[in-house]
C-alpha positions in Angstrom: -26.6 -94.5 -14.2 -23.4 -96.6 -12.9 -21.3 -94.6 -10.6 -17.9 -94.3 -11.8 -15.1 -96.7 -9.8 -12.8 -94.9 -7.8 -9.7 -95.2 -9.5 -11.3 -93.8 -12.4 -12.5 -90.8 -10.4 -9.1 -90.5 -9.0 -7.4 -90.8 -12.4 -10.1 -88.2 -13.9 -9.1 -85.6 -10.8 -5.5 -86.0 -11.6 -6.0 -85.3 -15.3 -7.8 -82.3 -14.5 -5.3 -81.3 -12.1 -2.4 -81.2 -14.8 -4.5 -79.2 -17.0 -5.6 -76.7 -14.5 -1.9 -76.2 -13.5 -1.2 -76.0 -17.1 -3.7 -73.1 -17.9 -3.0 -71.3 -14.4 0.6 -71.5 -15.2 0.0 -69.2 -18.2 -1.0 -66.4 -16.1 1.1 -64.2 -14.0 -0.8 -65.1 -10.5 -1.4 -68.6 -11.7 1.2 -70.2 -9.2 0.8 -67.9 -6.2 -3.2 -68.4 -6.8 -2.6 -72.5 -6.8 -0.4 -72.6 -4.1 -2.5 -70.2 -1.7 -6.1 -71.9 -2.7 -5.4 -75.2 -4.2 -2.5 -76.5 -2.5 -4.0 -76.5 0.9 -6.7 -78.7 0.2 -4.1 -81.7 -0.9 -2.1 -81.0 2.3 -5.9 -81.4 4.3 -6.4 -84.7 2.2 -2.9 -86.2 3.2 -3.3 -85.0 6.7 -6.7 -86.6 7.2 -5.0 -89.9 6.2 -2.1 -89.5 8.1 -4.4 -88.7 10.9 -5.9 -92.3 11.2 -2.5 -94.0 10.3 -1.5 -94.6 14.0 -4.8 -95.3 15.2 -5.3 -98.0 11.8 -2.1 -100.0 12.6 -2.5 -100.0 16.9 -6.2 -101.5 16.2 -5.3 -103.3 13.0 -2.5 -104.9 14.8 -4.0 -105.8 18.0 -6.4 -107.1 16.5 -4.6 -109.7 13.7 -2.4 -110.7 16.4 -4.7 -111.3 19.1 -7.0 -113.5 16.7 -3.9 -115.7 15.6 -4.8 -117.3 19.1 -1.1 -119.1 19.0 2.4 -117.5 19.1 3.3 -120.2 16.5 1.4 -118.8 14.1 2.5 -115.3 14.8 6.2 -116.4 14.0 5.2 -118.6 11.2 3.4 -115.7 9.5 6.4 -113.1 10.9 8.8 -115.2 9.3 7.7 -115.7 5.9 6.6 -111.7 6.1 9.9 -110.6 6.6 11.8 -113.3 4.5 9.8 -112.4 1.2 9.9 -108.5 1.9 13.8 -109.3 2.0 13.4 -111.3 -1.0 12.0 -109.1 -3.1 13.7 -105.8 -1.8 17.4 -107.7 -3.2 15.6 -108.3 -6.7 14.4 -104.7 -6.6 18.3 -103.4 -6.3 19.6 -105.7 -8.6 16.9 -104.8 -11.1 18.1 -101.2 -10.4 21.6 -101.6 -10.9 21.5 -104.1 -14.2 19.1 -101.0 -15.7 21.4 -98.0 -14.6 24.2 -100.3 -15.7 22.7 -100.6 -19.5 21.8 -97.3 -20.1 24.3 -95.7 -18.0 22.2 -92.1 -18.0 25.1 -90.3 -15.9 27.2 -90.0 -19.5 24.8 -87.6 -20.9 25.1 -84.6 -18.0 27.2 -81.8 -19.3 29.5 -80.7 -16.9 27.3 -76.7 -16.8 24.7 -78.6 -16.3 25.8 -80.4 -13.4 27.3 -77.2 -12.2 23.6 -75.6 -12.3 22.1 -78.4 -10.2 24.8 -78.6 -7.7 24.2 -74.9 -7.2 20.3 -74.7 -7.4 20.2 -77.7 -4.8 22.9 -77.0 -2.5 21.0 -76.1 -0.1 18.7 -79.1 0.0 21.3 -81.5 -0.3 23.3 -79.9 2.7 20.3 -80.7 4.8 20.0 -84.2 4.2 23.5 -85.0 4.7 23.4 -83.5 7.8 20.1 -85.6 8.6 21.9 -88.8 7.5 25.5 -87.7 9.3 23.5 -88.0 12.5 22.3 -91.7 11.6 25.7 -92.6 10.9 27.3 -91.3 13.9 24.8 -93.7 15.6 26.0 -97.3 17.0 25.3 -100.6 15.5 22.6 -101.1 17.3 20.8 -97.9 17.3 17.9 -99.0 15.3 17.2 -102.0 17.5 17.4 -99.5 20.6 14.9 -97.5 18.4 12.7 -99.9 18.0 11.6 -100.1 21.8 9.9 -97.0 22.8 10.0 -95.4 26.4 6.6 -93.8 25.7 4.2 -95.2 23.7 2.2 -91.9 23.9 4.9 -90.0 22.4 6.2 -92.6 19.9 2.4 -92.8 18.6 2.4 -88.7 18.3 4.9 -89.0 15.3 4.1 -91.0 12.1 8.2 -91.3 11.9 7.9 -93.7 14.6 5.8 -96.0 13.4 8.1 -99.0 13.7 7.7 -98.0 17.6 3.9 -98.4 17.4 4.2 -101.5 15.5 6.4 -103.1 18.2 3.9 -102.0 20.6 1.0 -103.4 18.8 2.4 -106.5 18.4 3.7 -107.0 22.0 0.3 -105.8 23.1 -1.2 -108.3 20.6 1.0 -111.3 22.4 0.2 -110.5 25.5 -3.7 -110.9 24.9 -3.3 -114.2 23.4 -1.2 -115.0 26.9 -4.1 -114.2 29.1 -7.0 -116.4 29.7 -9.9 -115.5 26.9 -12.3 -114.2 29.6 -10.0 -111.4 30.4 -8.9 -110.7 27.1 -12.3 -110.5 25.4 -13.5 -107.5 26.7 -10.5 -105.5 25.5 -10.4 -107.7 21.7 -14.0 -106.5 21.4 -12.9 -103.1 21.9 -10.1 -103.1 19.7 -12.6 -105.0 16.7 -14.9 -102.0 17.3 -12.6 -99.4 17.4 -10.9 -101.0 14.1 -14.5 -100.8 12.5 -14.7 -97.3 13.3 -11.3 -96.4 11.6 -12.3 -98.7 8.6 -15.4 -96.1 8.3 -13.4 -93.1 8.4 -11.6 -94.4 5.6 -14.5 -94.9 3.6 -15.6 -90.9 4.4 -12.0 -89.4 3.5 -12.1 -91.8 0.4 -14.9 -89.4 -0.9 -12.7 -86.6 -1.1 -9.5 -88.7 -2.7 -10.4 -87.2 -6.1 -10.6 -83.8 -5.0 -7.4 -84.5 -2.8 -5.6 -85.8 -5.9 -6.9 -82.7 -8.1 -5.0 -80.4 -5.7 -1.7 -82.5 -5.2 -1.1 -82.9 -8.6 -2.2 -78.8 -9.9 0.2 -78.0 -6.8 3.3 -80.2 -8.3 3.1 -78.9 -12.0 2.7 -75.4 -11.0 6.0 -75.9 -8.9 7.8 -78.1 -11.3 11.6 -76.8 -12.2 12.9 -75.7 -15.3 12.0 -77.7 -18.5 15.8 -77.7 -19.3 17.0 -79.3 -16.1 14.3 -81.9 -16.6 15.8 -82.8 -20.4 19.3 -83.0 -18.6 17.9 -85.7 -16.1 15.8 -87.2 -19.1 17.6 -90.3 -19.0 18.2 -91.1 -15.5 14.3 -90.5 -14.7 14.0 -93.0 -17.8 16.3 -95.4 -16.3 14.2 -95.3 -12.5 11.2 -96.1 -14.6 12.2 -98.8 -16.5 13.6 -100.6 -13.3 10.2 -100.0 -11.5 8.0 -100.9 -14.7 10.3 -104.2 -14.4 9.2 -104.4 -10.7 5.8 -104.0 -11.3 6.3 -107.3 -13.9 8.0 -108.9 -11.0 5.4 -108.8 -8.6 2.6 -109.8 -11.1 4.7 -113.1 -11.8 5.2 -113.6 -8.3 1.3 -113.1 -7.3 0.5 -115.6 -10.6 2.7 -118.3 -9.6 2.2 -118.4 -5.9 -1.8 -117.5 -6.0 -3.0 -118.3 -9.6 -4.3 -114.8 -9.9 -3.9 -112.9 -12.9 -2.2 -109.6 -13.0 -5.6 -107.9 -14.5 -7.6 -109.4 -11.5 -4.4 -108.2 -9.0 -3.8 -104.6 -10.5 -7.4 -104.0 -10.9 -7.7 -105.0 -7.2 -5.1 -102.2 -6.2 -5.4 -99.9 -8.5 -7.0 -97.1 -6.3 -4.2 -97.5 -3.8 -1.8 -97.5 -6.3 -3.3 -94.0 -7.5 -3.4 -92.4 -4.0 0.3 -93.6 -3.4 1.5 -91.8 -6.8 -0.5 -88.6 -5.7 0.4 -88.5 -1.7 4.4 -89.9 -2.3 3.4 -91.9 1.0 3.0 -95.2 2.0 1.9 -94.6 5.6 -0.8 -92.0 4.3 -1.9 -94.6 1.5 -2.0 -97.5 4.1 -6.0 -97.4 5.2 -6.8 -97.7 1.4 -4.5 -100.4 0.7 -5.6 -102.4 3.3 -9.3 -101.8 2.4 -8.5 -102.9 -1.4 -6.3 -106.1 -0.3 -8.9 -107.5 2.1 -12.0 -106.5 0.0 -10.9 -106.8 -3.8 -8.0 -109.4 -3.6 -9.4 -111.9 -1.3 -6.7 -112.0 1.6 -8.2 -112.2 4.8 -8.2 -109.7 7.6 -6.1 -111.8 9.8 -3.5 -111.4 7.4 -3.8 -107.5 5.9 -3.8 -106.3 9.8 -0.5 -107.7 10.2 1.3 -108.0 7.1 0.6 -104.6 5.4 1.4 -102.5 8.3 4.8 -104.3 8.2 5.0 -103.8 4.9 4.4 -100.0 4.5 7.5 -99.5 7.2 9.8 -101.9 6.2 9.2 -102.8 2.4 10.6 -100.0 0.1 11.1 -102.0 -3.2 10.6 -98.7 -5.0 12.8 -96.9 -2.4 15.6 -99.2 -2.5 15.8 -100.0 -6.9 15.8 -95.9 -6.8 18.6 -96.1 -4.4 20.8 -98.2 -6.8 20.1 -96.5 -9.8 20.7 -92.9 -8.3 23.8 -93.9 -6.5 25.3 -95.3 -9.8 24.0 -92.1 -11.9 25.6 -90.1 -9.4 29.2 -91.8 -9.8 28.7 -91.7 -13.2 28.3 -88.1 -13.3 31.2 -88.0 -11.4 33.1 -90.0 -13.9 33.4 -92.3 -11.2 34.0 -96.4 -12.3 32.1 -98.7 -9.6 33.7 -102.0 -9.2 31.7 -105.1 -8.7 32.4 -105.4 -5.1 31.3 -101.7 -4.3 27.9 -102.4 -6.6 27.2 -105.3 -4.3 27.8 -103.2 -1.6 25.3 -101.1 -2.9 22.8 -104.4 -2.8 23.5 -104.9 0.7 23.1 -101.2 1.9 20.4 -100.1 -0.2 18.3 -103.1 1.4 19.2 -102.3 4.5 18.6 -98.7 4.5 15.1 -99.0 2.8 14.2 -101.1 6.0 14.8 -98.0 7.7 13.1 -95.2 5.4 10.3 -93.8 7.2 7.2 -94.6 4.7 6.8 -90.3 4.1 7.7 -88.5 1.1 11.4 -87.5 0.6 12.2 -90.3 3.3 14.6 -92.3 0.5 16.6 -89.4 0.0 18.0 -89.2 3.2 19.1 -93.2 3.2 20.6 -92.5 -0.1 23.1 -90.4 1.4 24.4 -93.4 3.4 24.5 -95.5 0.4 26.4 -93.0 -1.3 29.2 -93.0 1.5 28.8 -96.6 1.5 30.1 -97.0 -2.0 32.5 -94.0 -1.7 30.1 -91.5 -3.9 30.7 -87.8 -2.9 27.0 -87.0 -1.0 27.1 -83.3 -2.6 26.1 -85.4 -5.8 22.6 -85.7 -4.1 22.0 -82.1 -5.9 22.1 -83.8 -9.3 18.8 -85.6 -8.7 16.7 -83.1 -6.9 15.3 -81.5 -9.5 13.6 -85.1 -10.6 12.9 -86.5 -7.6 9.3 -85.5 -6.9 8.1 -87.1 -9.4 10.2 -90.0 -9.2 9.0 -90.4 -5.5 5.4 -90.6 -6.6 6.3 -93.8 -8.9 8.3 -95.5 -6.3 5.7 -95.2 -3.8 3.4 -96.8 -6.0 5.9 -99.5 -6.3 6.1 -100.0 -2.7 2.7 -100.1 -2.2 1.9 -102.7 -5.0 4.6 -104.9 -3.3 3.1 -105.0 -0.1 -0.2 -106.0 -1.7 1.6 -108.5 -3.8 3.7 -110.1 -0.4 0.3 -110.0 1.7 -1.4 -112.1 -1.1 1.5 -114.8 -1.2 1.6 -114.8 2.6 -2.3 -115.5 2.8 -2.0 -118.2 0.4 0.7 -119.6 2.2 -1.5 -119.8 5.3 -4.7 -120.6 3.9 -5.7 -117.7 4.2 -6.7 -116.0 0.6 -10.4 -116.4 -0.6 -12.8 -114.7 -3.1 -12.9 -110.8 -2.5 -15.8 -109.5 -0.8 -16.4 -106.7 -4.1 -16.3 -107.9 -7.4 -14.3 -105.2 -9.6 
């Protein structure tokens, strides 16, 4: 009997998790049981993926950069990667603004619902505003200063410092290129072997993926807010989802135009990574699977995946930037504010830059949203309006983030002659 494909196993695990949670919700002890006995297995699965995120980036980026053997190749690929990422992010923010201005979801929120949401989520909003305030107080070059770690071991001890790890890995790889090959070969051989070990660990962890997403979805459903709040924010959620769906279509179009690969081929190849990103809400945690799928199932050579995808997981947050645009205008509408064209152009610029600074972990986009709100003159306390539906939307925008990384890696690979046939046929 043919074994069920991984993405079908993950989908089955998600569906069973939802059904299990709905059944358990009918019992008084159900929520507590899921929180105590089911949710921990989902957390263990996410922790296992996060465990290998830093080693994977170190190994794959050092190997990818050193394999280029030429600094000019690095600058060529790096320039194209960052340029395309910025273009897709601007497109995403523009789509978000267009959708929210057409649908106008903020006009559907009543005064009573607004006050109820503000009261329920005031503590969460205050926490995120405090975090954003610290970032705003930093100097204009703080982001550049933070890019260079003072201690690589300290940087590698926290997944939130992924940009510092990427900087070190690229810097180290450049060093390997510049020294004689006889001296660099033993170091390269070590990282080649280290990379293979990490990839094998990914295979082992993915055996538990259906069970991990079962636990994650079950916990999400039993902890969801009341149905009344979801109804009040339904139009906002629909606006975000429409924008994200349009962005998916943009990726499929870009891939077809530049690589001549069909949307079916693209989405079949990346589906397990999308589903995992949906379950974990973390681009960083999903990175190992994204790299494996893009390389083995989409035909992108390792030289490109090991460079483009780790950078994308950190700076390419198209789904996040689209959501920030929709959320900012939605909150303004809820407060009865009319944003000028100039203010919305400011949102495009700020959301693009904020998405680059967002950590690839659940909920990070919410902190960056505070900065977007402040730039547009929208009350930051309005953040409380969207907390009720943020978690499921976070899952959806993470899926878009991952899809964008995969699409850009295919385009970059095609531009440098590194796109071939998949190693594994679907």
